[in-house]
Legacy VTK file of the C-alpha trace (Angstrom):
# vtk DataFile Version 3.0
C-alpha trace
ASCII
DATASET POLYDATA
POINTS 286 float
0.012 0.070 -0.016
1.143 3.452 -0.724
1.951 5.550 1.987
-0.348 8.740 2.145
1.574 10.697 4.539
4.573 10.288 6.745
4.912 13.116 9.553
8.121 13.369 11.429
7.282 15.212 14.907
10.208 16.774 16.756
10.457 19.595 19.195
12.134 20.672 22.456
11.461 18.606 25.646
8.431 19.991 27.475
7.038 21.727 24.396
4.485 19.005 23.201
6.038 16.606 20.949
4.436 13.399 22.957
1.048 15.471 22.919
1.016 16.045 19.255
1.788 12.391 18.709
-1.229 11.386 20.605
-3.654 13.621 18.617
-2.212 12.322 15.491
-2.735 8.473 17.016
-6.337 9.702 17.965
-6.616 10.827 14.193
-5.765 7.521 12.686
-2.033 7.766 12.215
0.322 5.130 13.264
2.557 6.692 15.692
6.426 5.575 16.963
8.103 7.804 19.304
11.533 8.218 20.207
12.551 6.387 16.866
16.599 6.576 16.393
16.943 9.180 13.308
19.504 6.467 12.023
16.517 4.255 11.599
14.178 6.547 9.970
15.048 5.540 6.394
14.823 1.808 7.190
11.348 2.404 8.847
9.980 4.134 6.063
11.050 1.652 3.874
9.212 -0.851 5.771
5.970 0.858 5.987
6.093 1.906 2.377
6.390 -2.072 1.518
3.871 -3.059 3.621
0.135 -3.639 2.337
-1.406 -3.082 5.718
-3.968 -0.094 5.676
-2.409 0.757 9.170
0.622 2.263 7.709
-1.130 4.292 5.320
-0.775 7.406 7.648
2.430 7.320 9.829
3.874 9.553 12.315
7.190 9.364 13.949
8.976 11.448 16.903
12.437 12.159 17.098
14.225 14.474 19.645
17.494 15.589 20.873
18.316 12.212 22.680
19.623 10.864 19.206
23.388 11.193 18.605
24.464 15.010 17.047
25.538 12.946 13.830
22.333 11.348 13.247
20.225 14.653 13.592
22.767 16.526 11.330
22.241 13.798 8.724
18.398 14.426 8.966
17.991 16.866 5.993
19.648 14.350 3.952
17.161 11.547 5.049
14.199 13.851 4.371
15.819 14.464 0.806
15.730 10.720 0.098
12.358 10.260 1.558
10.631 12.626 -0.327
12.036 10.962 -3.620
9.836 7.755 -2.793
6.231 7.859 -2.626
5.574 9.552 0.462
4.308 12.962 1.289
6.973 13.833 4.220
6.385 16.787 6.763
8.468 17.917 9.531
6.488 19.271 12.307
8.491 20.894 15.091
7.048 22.182 18.314
8.704 24.531 20.564
7.982 26.974 23.524
9.948 29.936 25.138
12.759 29.160 27.760
10.836 30.267 30.705
7.695 28.284 29.704
9.866 25.229 29.433
11.413 26.011 32.901
7.862 26.363 34.444
6.712 23.127 32.902
9.586 21.064 34.087
9.319 22.544 37.776
5.659 22.026 37.763
6.037 18.559 36.607
9.216 17.765 38.414
10.501 15.799 35.795
14.134 16.044 34.672
15.106 17.568 31.463
16.818 14.654 29.176
19.923 16.768 28.659
20.309 17.916 32.098
22.727 16.559 34.770
24.172 17.372 38.077
26.631 19.645 36.195
24.368 20.879 33.562
21.345 22.710 35.195
17.791 23.214 33.377
18.336 26.326 31.744
21.647 25.286 30.216
20.203 21.799 29.194
17.321 23.743 27.071
19.903 26.126 25.272
21.932 22.972 24.389
18.693 20.844 23.054
18.133 24.100 20.874
21.373 24.258 19.510
21.426 19.932 18.743
18.239 20.495 17.267
19.106 23.338 14.871
19.282 21.037 11.886
15.627 19.859 12.689
14.332 23.393 12.983
15.861 24.848 9.744
14.114 22.142 7.875
10.692 22.129 9.676
7.530 22.610 7.234
5.520 23.642 10.167
6.832 25.279 13.690
4.243 25.643 16.459
4.758 27.604 19.508
2.921 26.202 22.575
4.137 29.105 25.031
0.760 30.558 25.102
-1.266 27.340 24.359
-3.284 25.389 26.589
-3.044 21.335 26.104
-6.530 21.098 24.892
-6.063 23.925 22.488
-2.757 22.285 21.206
-4.540 18.960 20.474
-7.365 20.828 18.446
-4.572 22.694 16.538
-2.729 19.750 15.584
-6.233 17.961 14.700
-7.322 21.137 12.593
-3.969 21.958 11.042
-2.361 18.805 10.345
-4.314 15.456 10.714
-6.979 17.018 8.601
-5.000 18.574 5.961
-5.424 16.633 2.583
-2.382 15.431 1.138
-0.813 17.755 -1.654
-3.006 20.615 -0.161
-1.888 23.736 1.604
-2.972 24.586 4.867
-2.831 28.380 5.807
-3.071 29.432 9.650
-4.255 32.796 10.207
-3.389 34.093 13.816
-3.831 37.076 15.713
-1.392 38.128 18.665
-0.474 40.778 20.932
2.874 42.540 20.593
3.133 42.806 24.163
3.484 38.990 24.763
5.941 38.606 21.758
6.167 38.022 18.358
5.210 34.475 17.094
8.310 32.493 15.869
6.601 30.269 13.177
5.061 33.300 11.116
5.770 33.231 7.205
4.122 36.552 6.921
3.719 38.944 9.706
1.464 42.023 9.575
1.638 44.990 12.273
-1.819 46.576 12.563
-1.240 48.967 15.408
-1.671 51.798 13.302
-5.240 51.050 13.038
-7.682 53.227 15.632
-7.517 51.351 18.907
-11.180 50.160 20.354
-9.215 49.828 23.817
-9.525 53.558 24.505
-13.600 53.212 24.202
-14.764 52.440 27.694
-17.815 50.524 25.892
-15.680 48.281 23.859
-12.530 47.680 26.084
-13.744 44.349 27.242
-14.928 43.177 23.867
-12.836 41.688 21.190
-12.534 42.184 17.212
-14.953 39.101 17.227
-17.831 41.215 18.473
-20.243 43.324 16.405
-19.741 46.560 18.182
-15.805 46.456 17.696
-16.160 45.236 13.986
-18.648 48.215 13.235
-16.250 50.475 15.134
-13.372 49.541 12.607
-15.859 49.090 9.701
-16.295 52.766 10.169
-12.403 53.598 9.721
-11.184 53.907 6.268
-7.795 52.761 7.552
-9.053 49.285 8.725
-10.869 48.582 5.660
-7.831 49.684 3.303
-5.532 47.526 5.630
-7.732 44.377 5.352
-7.979 45.093 1.516
-4.220 45.617 0.863
-2.965 42.685 3.073
-5.418 40.538 1.142
-4.318 41.639 -2.187
-0.556 40.864 -1.136
-1.571 37.421 -0.153
-3.483 36.721 -3.090
-0.760 37.339 -5.270
2.193 35.687 -3.032
0.382 32.523 -1.517
0.162 30.553 -4.709
3.698 31.028 -5.105
4.396 29.274 -2.185
1.862 26.698 -2.998
3.738 26.377 -6.257
7.046 25.342 -4.380
4.944 22.556 -2.641
4.696 23.990 0.562
2.393 22.204 3.081
1.919 25.084 5.490
1.692 28.595 5.651
1.341 30.716 8.740
0.056 34.379 8.794
0.385 36.393 12.027
-1.403 39.564 12.527
-0.461 41.709 15.488
-1.698 44.647 17.619
-0.860 45.803 20.967
-2.751 43.671 23.000
-3.944 40.900 20.717
-7.602 41.487 21.415
-9.158 44.069 19.224
-7.563 45.123 15.774
-5.591 41.920 14.921
-8.472 40.011 15.757
-10.796 41.876 13.267
-8.175 41.765 10.374
-7.396 38.160 10.977
-11.123 37.093 10.992
-11.813 38.985 7.678
-8.683 37.536 6.041
-9.451 34.027 7.224
-12.984 34.558 5.767
-11.843 35.783 2.473
-9.533 32.938 1.709
-11.730 29.860 3.343
-13.180 28.856 -0.124
-9.819 28.613 -1.840
-7.547 26.851 0.891
-7.707 25.019 4.105
-7.874 27.649 6.672
-6.972 27.239 10.315
-7.714 30.493 12.439
-6.333 31.302 15.887
-6.324 34.066 18.516
-3.142 33.529 20.564
-4.258 36.431 23.341
-7.922 36.212 23.423
LINES 1 287
286 0 1 2 3 4 5 6 7 8 9 10 11 12 13 14 15 16 17 18 19 20 21 22 23 24 25 26 27 28 29 30 31 32 33 34 35 36 37 38 39 40 41 42 43 44 45 46 47 48 49 50 51 52 53 54 55 56 57 58 59 60 61 62 63 64 65 66 67 68 69 70 71 72 73 74 75 76 77 78 79 80 81 82 83 84 85 86 87 88 89 90 91 92 93 94 95 96 97 98 99 100 101 102 103 104 105 106 107 108 109 110 111 112 113 114 115 116 117 118 119 120 121 122 123 124 125 126 127 128 129 130 131 132 133 134 135 136 137 138 139 140 141 142 143 144 145 146 147 148 149 150 151 152 153 154 155 156 157 158 159 160 161 162 163 164 165 166 167 168 169 170 171 172 173 174 175 176 177 178 179 180 181 182 183 184 185 186 187 188 189 190 191 192 193 194 195 196 197 198 199 200 201 202 203 204 205 206 207 208 209 210 211 212 213 214 215 216 217 218 219 220 221 222 223 224 225 226 227 228 229 230 231 232 233 234 235 236 237 238 239 240 241 242 243 244 245 246 247 248 249 250 251 252 253 254 255 256 257 258 259 260 261 262 263 264 265 266 267 268 269 270 271 272 273 274 275 276 277 278 279 280 281 282 283 284 285
């Protein structure tokens, strides 16, 4: 049986790689965690030759416990797999250093690269360095710093497992600059120049999903012009990425707090493109 999809899930310890694999397993993928990277090509050959339907969709977890040399060879292995009858995707799950430190402290688990001589923060820095070849080749990077476990599982389901082979999934996400820029954005638009509903006491506690906020911004020429200009640019350039066989594309829209203007613009961009591509809409800071 021809393998339809072969997903490699990697990530920083504590960022959610195992959760992502569990979500994919629940969606019907055959999942193997902590596979040595050196065995990846042999495993791909095995499932590619198997007639069993269970191997039609496969997900493999690889992390920093692999030898450095094996991880450095991962790009070469990916190129080899893509010459076969696989739709290969590399998903990388990450989070900020402080988020990872908090999670390890809360769980009281030891980081796999930490020792008596190597404290947690240093182990995380070493892990980032070891996984750099993986990060550089990732088709999709997911930042879980501000994401609850249930939200993350839903994101994996919507953005990864539901994607049709050969198609493009476009994530449109709003965010607030006060909590940092998403590290996984392919397109980044700053809409802080738009009138801010925050300064209207009647709108402050609402969001860009609420009708009064939308009506407030609809009445301003700047907002409608911003949506039109961003949409026009994306109309021209997303197909270029699609022709390069991209599986995922992330569009991030930012305002100060991530509650009003960015949500408003993201909602309209997502609605415009929903009939054309598989759109995943998220609001990081709502």
